[in-house]
C-alpha positions, 0 to 999 in steps of 0.5 A: 643427552637430550631426548628425541621429540619425534612423535611415533609414526602412528601419532604423526598419522593421527595428527595429519588426519586431525589436521585434514578433518579440521580443514574440512570442518573449517571449510564447512563452517565457512560454507555455512557462514556464506550461506547465511550471509546470502539470506537477505533481510528486508524491512517493509514500512506500511502506514496502516494498522495490523487489523487493516486488510491491506496489512493482513495481505502484506503480511501474508505476502511476506510469509509467501516470499519467505516460504518460496525462498526457503528463508533466503528473502525475509521481509519484516513488515512494520505497520502503523507508520512505526518505521517510516511515516506515510509521506516519506515511504516512497522516497525512503524506498527510492533512496534505499533507506528501506528496500520495499514499502507500501503507500497509497498511489495517489499520494504521488499526484503532486509529482505526476498526475497519472498517479491519481487517475484512480481518485477521479470521482466516478471515473471508476466507482466499482470493482469491475471498472477499477480493475479495467482502469488498473489494467489500462494504467499499470504499464505507464505507471510502472514506467514512471516508477522505473525512471525513479529506480523503483519497481512496481510489484502490485496494487490493491484497491480500498473499498469505494470512498464515502462521506462520513459526517455528524449529520445527514447529507442529502444534497451536499450543501450541508458540507459547506464550511465543514472541516473535512479530513483529506488524504490526497490531492483528489479528496482535498479538491473534492472538499473544496468544490463542495465548499468544505475546508480540507485538512490532511490527516493520516489514518492513525491520527483520525480519532485524535483529529476528530477528538480535538476538533481539527476535522468534523467530517471525512471522505474515506472507505468503510474499512478505515471507518470501521478500523478507526471506530468511527461510531465514537466520533461520527454518526452518519456514513453516506455510501457515495462510492466516489472512487476506489483508490489503490495502495501499491507496493514498490521495491528499490530497483537496485535491491531487486536486481541484487537478488538471485534470479530465482528469488526475483521470480519468487518475489514476483510470483508472490506479488501476483498472488497477493494482488489477486488475494487483495482485490478479493479481500477488498470486495469482502471488506466493503460489506463486512465493514459497513455491517460493523458500522451499522451494528455500532450505531452508524446511520448508513445511507445511499446518496440521494439523486440530488447528491449524486447530481452534485457529486457527478458535477464535481466529478466532471470538473475534476476530470477536466482539471485532471486531463489538463494536468495530465496532458496527452499521457492522461488522455491516452490512459483514458482512451485505453481505459475506455477500450477495456 
């Protein structure tokens, strides 16, 4: 006779209990999995090295976002063009290959001259003027980026641009025929108007470009000069204070819109803090990096009256050319700046 396979009543109750507990545990595991899935990871390319004050600021920005969102938005910064090279960052963000990135604003001058307003010589050559220009321009620039499905988060200026050479520059005539490193349309045009021969070189490639003879001089900030050890390949820095170009941080609009509302706010709040911190860091950077260059043997000089006259004449020409390219929108921007 076959034995009964029925479980005792207490065993049946125990089995039902375990089944319920198993269901609860499974639901909890699914909840945890869903919670983990909600955490968003963003890769952020930047062209500059880890010691650059822009990169230091960006890393702090990423930390601030991570902390404010309890890790729900985790931004990983990829420095020195290691993930995406500088010329491709803007389009990579626009196309969604990466959700966020940093680039120098004036790199977009070829598609819209408004993006190079901060690189017109002597239009805004100190921090107070640069801040007023930014207040006058950020609204229209945000709209231009929005039309390309991009969101402008914040912008931070480089220290004022000066002239690096292997000789003293007294009048500007000394630059005729010299191969000069350029990084945007304005620096190219300035070199041309001074009779120099412009060559595009990205920051990480500067020492090699000088070492191989591609360039013999450059226009850039005290920050870039010190970070690339200019004393290894140059002897002179003229603190001409031509302009203060800005780096901007942009986000793919679709990626931003997909974030929860509280995460969007945390990102924007961190951006406001990063912008303020970045402007202050830039001011401190100017004096600190000039001192480093002096300490390492670079001859630092202020522009002579003759050089200032020459550079301002070039600046007037470039302002006229810029207004011609920028049209009514450019004139409206300048009018708004002059009212600041």
